[in-house]
C-alpha positions in Angstrom: -0.1 -0.2 -0.1 1.5 3.2 -1.0 1.1 5.6 2.1 2.3 8.8 0.6 -0.5 9.2 -1.7 -3.6 8.9 0.6 -4.6 12.6 -0.1 -6.4 11.8 -3.3 -8.4 14.5 -4.7 -8.5 13.4 -8.2 -11.5 12.4 -10.6 -9.1 10.4 -12.6 -8.2 6.7 -11.2 -5.6 4.6 -12.8 -5.6 1.1 -14.0 -2.0 -0.5 -14.9 -1.7 -3.8 -16.3 1.7 -6.1 -16.7 3.1 -9.2 -16.9 7.0 -9.6 -16.7 7.8 -6.0 -17.3 10.1 -5.4 -14.9 12.4 -2.2 -15.5 9.6 -0.7 -18.0 7.0 -1.4 -15.4 9.2 0.7 -13.1 9.4 3.9 -15.4 5.7 3.5 -16.3 4.8 3.8 -12.8 7.1 6.4 -11.8 5.5 8.6 -14.5 2.1 8.8 -12.6 3.5 9.6 -9.2 2.9 13.5 -9.2 -0.7 12.7 -10.7 -2.2 12.5 -7.3 -4.7 9.8 -8.7 -5.3 6.6 -7.1 -3.3 3.6 -8.8 -3.5 0.2 -8.8 -1.5 -2.5 -10.6 -3.0 -5.5 -12.2 -0.3 -8.3 -12.5 -0.9 -11.5 -14.9 1.1 -13.8 -13.2 4.3 -12.4 -13.9 7.5 -14.6 -13.1 9.4 -11.5 -12.5 9.9 -8.8 -9.7 7.0 -6.7 -11.1 5.0 -7.2 -8.2 7.9 -6.1 -5.8 8.5 -3.2 -8.1 4.6 -1.9 -8.0 4.3 -2.3 -4.1 6.0 1.0 -3.2 4.3 3.2 -6.1 0.9 2.5 -6.1 -2.4 1.8 -3.9 -2.9 -1.7 -4.6 -1.6 -4.5 -6.3 -4.1 -6.9 -7.5 -2.6 -10.4 -8.8 -4.8 -12.2 -10.8 -6.2 -15.8 -10.0 -4.3 -18.2 -12.5 -7.1 -20.7 -12.4 -8.7 -18.8 -14.8 -7.3 -17.7 -18.3 -5.5 -14.2 -18.4 -6.4 -11.6 -20.6 -5.3 -7.7 -21.0 -9.3 -7.5 -20.9 -9.5 -9.3 -17.9 -6.9 -7.3 -16.1 -8.4 -4.1 -16.9 -12.0 -5.2 -15.7 -10.8 -6.6 -12.4 -8.6 -3.5 -11.9 -11.4 -1.3 -12.6 -13.7 -3.3 -10.2 -11.4 -3.0 -7.3 -10.5 0.8 -7.7 -13.7 2.0 -8.2 -14.9 0.1 -4.9 -11.9 1.4 -2.8 -12.4 5.2 -4.5 -16.2 5.1 -5.5 -16.1 8.9 -6.2 -14.0 8.2 -9.4 -15.4 9.7 -12.7 -12.5 8.4 -15.1 -10.2 5.8 -15.5 -7.0 5.8 -17.2 -6.0 2.4 -18.3 -2.4 2.2 -18.9 -0.2 -1.1 -20.1 3.1 -1.9 -18.1 5.2 -0.9 -21.0 3.9 2.8 -21.5 5.0 5.8 -19.8 2.5 8.7 -19.5 3.3 12.0 -20.6 3.3 15.1 -18.9 0.0 17.1 -19.2 -1.9 14.2 -20.3 -4.2 13.3 -17.7 -5.4 17.3 -17.6 -5.7 17.4 -21.0 -7.6 14.1 -21.4 -10.4 15.4 -18.3 -10.9 18.8 -19.8 -11.9 16.9 -23.1 -14.4 14.8 -21.2 -15.8 17.6 -19.6 -16.6 19.6 -22.9 -18.9 16.7 -24.0 -21.1 14.7 -22.1 -21.4 12.3 -25.0 -17.7 11.6 -25.2 -17.2 8.7 -23.4 -13.2 7.9 -24.0 -10.3 10.0 -24.7 -6.9 8.9 -26.3 -3.9 10.7 -27.3 -0.5 10.4 -29.9 1.1 7.6 -28.4 4.8 7.6 -29.4 7.3 4.6 -29.9 10.2 4.8 -27.4 13.0 3.5 -29.8 11.7 3.3 -33.5 14.7 2.8 -34.7 16.1 -0.3 -32.5 14.3 -2.6 -35.0 12.2 -2.6 -38.0 9.4 -4.5 -36.2 9.6 -1.3 -33.7 9.5 1.2 -36.4 6.4 -0.4 -38.1 5.0 0.0 -34.7 5.7 3.5 -34.6 3.8 3.7 -38.0 0.7 1.9 -36.5 0.2 4.5 -33.7 -0.1 7.3 -36.1 -3.3 8.5 -36.6 -5.2 12.0 -37.1 -6.8 13.5 -33.9 -10.5 14.0 -34.2 -13.7 11.7 -33.2 -13.3 8.2 -33.9 -15.0 6.3 -37.0 -12.5 3.9 -37.0 -12.1 1.9 -33.6 -8.4 0.3 -34.5 -7.3 3.3 -33.5 -8.3 2.9 -29.6 -5.7 1.1 -28.0 -5.7 -0.2 -24.5 -4.2 3.0 -23.4 -7.3 5.3 -23.0 -9.1 7.6 -20.6 -12.9 6.2 -20.1 -16.1 7.6 -18.3 -16.3 5.0 -15.2 -20.1 5.6 -15.5 -20.3 4.3 -19.2 -17.8 1.8 -18.3 -20.0 0.1 -16.0 -22.9 0.6 -17.9 -21.3 -1.2 -21.0 -19.9 -4.0 -18.9 -16.6 -3.3 -19.8 -14.3 -5.1 -21.9 -15.2 -8.8 -23.0 -12.5 -11.1 -21.2 -12.8 -13.5 -23.8 -11.4 -10.9 -26.3 -7.8 -12.0 -26.3 -6.4 -8.9 -28.5 -8.4 -6.3 -30.1 -10.5 -6.1 -26.9 -10.0 -2.3 -26.7 -11.3 -1.6 -30.2 -14.3 -3.8 -29.5 -15.1 -1.7 -26.6 -15.0 1.3 -28.8 -17.3 -0.2 -31.1 -20.0 -0.6 -28.5 -19.3 2.8 -27.1 -20.3 4.2 -30.5 -23.6 1.9 -30.7 -24.3 3.2 -27.9 -24.2 6.6 -29.0 -21.2 7.6 -27.3 -17.9 9.4 -28.7 -14.2 8.4 -28.9 -12.0 11.2 -29.4 -8.2 11.6 -30.1 -7.2 14.7 -29.2 -4.3 16.6 -30.5 -1.8 16.1 -27.5 1.1 13.5 -26.6 -0.5 10.7 -24.5 2.2 8.1 -23.4 5.4 6.1 -25.2 5.2 2.6 -25.8 8.1 0.4 -25.5 7.4 -2.4 -28.2 10.9 -3.9 -27.5 10.3 -6.3 -30.6 13.8 -7.2 -31.9 12.7 -10.4 -33.7 11.0 -11.6 -36.6 9.2 -14.0 -34.4 7.8 -11.6 -32.0 6.5 -9.7 -34.6 5.0 -12.6 -36.7 3.4 -13.7 -33.3 1.9 -10.4 -32.9 0.3 -10.1 -36.6 -0.9 -13.7 -36.1 -2.7 -12.2 -32.6 -3.9 -9.3 -35.1 -5.7 -11.7 -37.4 -7.5 -13.3 -34.5 -8.6 -9.8 -33.4 -10.3 -9.4 -36.9 -12.1 -12.5 -36.8 -13.6 -12.0 -32.9 -14.1 -8.6 -33.6 -16.0 -9.5 -37.1 -17.7 -12.5 -35.2 -18.9 -10.0 -32.2 -20.2 -6.4 -33.9 -19.8 -7.3 -37.8 -23.3 -7.8 -37.7 -24.2 -4.7 -36.4 -24.7 -1.4 -38.0 -21.1 -0.7 -37.3 -19.9 -3.8 -39.6 -16.8 -4.1 -37.5 -13.8 -5.5 -39.2 -16.2 -7.3 -42.0 -13.9 -6.1 -44.7 -10.7 -6.8 -42.6 -12.1 -10.6 -42.5 -12.8 -10.5 -46.1 -9.6 -9.5 -47.0 -7.5 -11.6 -44.5 -9.6 -14.6 -46.1 -8.7 -13.6 -49.7 -5.0 -12.4 -49.4 -4.3 -14.5 -46.1 -6.0 -17.8 -46.5 -7.3 -18.3 -50.2 -4.2 -17.3 -52.0 -1.6 -19.0 -50.0 -3.6 -22.2 -50.8 -4.2 -21.5 -54.4 -0.3 -20.8 -54.5 0.4 -24.5 -53.0 -2.0 -26.2 -55.0 -0.6 -24.2 -58.5 2.8 -25.6 -57.3 1.9 -29.0 -57.0 0.0 -29.3 -59.9 1.1 -26.3 -62.2 4.3 -25.1 -61.5 5.0 -21.8 -63.1 1.1 -20.7 -62.4 2.2 -20.3 -58.9 4.3 -17.2 -60.0 0.6 -15.4 -60.9 -0.3 -15.4 -57.2 3.3 -14.0 -56.4 2.4 -11.1 -58.8 -1.2 -10.3 -57.1 1.3 -9.8 -53.9 3.6 -7.4 -55.5 0.4 -5.5 -56.6 -0.7 -5.7 -53.1 2.7 -4.2 -52.3 2.5 -1.4 -54.8 -1.2 -0.5 -53.6 -0.1 -0.4 -49.8 3.2 1.9 -50.7 1.3 4.5 -52.5 -1.9 4.8 -50.0 1.0 5.1 -47.2 2.5 7.8 -49.3 -0.6 9.5 -49.7 -1.4 9.5 -46.1 1.9 11.5 -45.9 4.4 8.9 -44.8 8.2 9.0 -46.0 9.2 7.2 -48.6 11.4 4.5 -46.3 8.6 3.8 -44.2 6.2 3.4 -46.9 8.5 0.9 -48.3 9.1 -1.1 -45.3 5.3 -1.3 -44.4 4.4 -2.5 -48.0 7.0 -5.2 -48.3 5.6 -6.7 -45.0 2.2 -6.4 -46.0 2.1 -9.8 -47.7 3.1 -11.5 -44.9 1.0 -9.5 -42.3 -1.8 -11.1 -44.5 -0.5 -14.3 -44.3 0.1 -14.2 -40.3 -3.2 -12.6 -40.0 -4.7 -15.7 -42.2 -3.6 -17.8 -39.6 -4.6 -15.8 -36.9 -7.9 -15.9 -38.2 -8.1 -20.0 -38.5 -6.9 -19.8 -35.2 -9.9 -17.7 -34.1 -12.4 -20.1 -35.8 -10.6 -23.1 -33.8 -10.8 -21.3 -30.4 -14.5 -20.5 -31.2 -15.1 -24.0 -32.0 -13.4 -25.4 -28.7 -14.9 -22.1 -26.7 -11.6 -21.4 -25.1 -9.5 -18.3 -25.9 -5.7 -18.3 -24.5 -3.4 -15.1 -24.8 -1.4 -15.0 -27.9 2.2 -13.8 -26.2 4.9 -11.9 -28.5 6.8 -10.9 -25.8 
């Protein structure tokens, strides 16, 4: 229990989730110390010293029961429950991942944005990658975080780090605990279906440390992305939001159908399989020009475009994994760190 922080007068409470974040967790929690907000750290079965690191820096540490499957959604939900029970006057909750450092002035800016509009239920800001040049994979993460400020129409931009109205979060039942990836975007879709707005304000929110150094990590993350597409389309695809329906179709074509066609042709009509290769070249060129039009420099656009065919195939595997999980009615987290 953090004794030097019991004079909370804040409307915002902070839920930090983590698993084996070690030193990154220390930096994350230190960035909130001056906020005067109540903080809870939720640990999902860490085998490092995360819990010990957190204890002196937060009001409560919650260690999730390993009997139920871990997920970021579950961790955030349980953290929300505990924090709002202990501090019932909280109006807003800042959710943070243990590999992120909150930027100066962010909490105040977010609170002002929420107070300006009663229909605004969640606020995000700009997320920056800590070491974008440490690896090509970190660089691609940095590109993913970029999106314009304004009210969101595509909830892919709503990540796990956001400030959400406590009453609305409760009203909608929080995140879906069995959504193992993309649970934040799925929640954003439900917010919009309930008539609320999610806004990205033009303010630096946090820095993120992806720490992705290997192709394998990046690949797993892309597989996870495919699982998220499948699950999101399954939950809200039939609604007016048509969430991830287009992405699912694209994944079925580029990530499952074409690779299978290439294998078939390779076995029975060797040289025709090159046609499939040309289709992926076309995809990469299309992506390159799209990214350039979005204002990206040619180096970044080229990097993104080159990886796009692989992203689709990894997404395809993730989508298949989702269908298997749905059939088994059991969802396990896909870790990439």
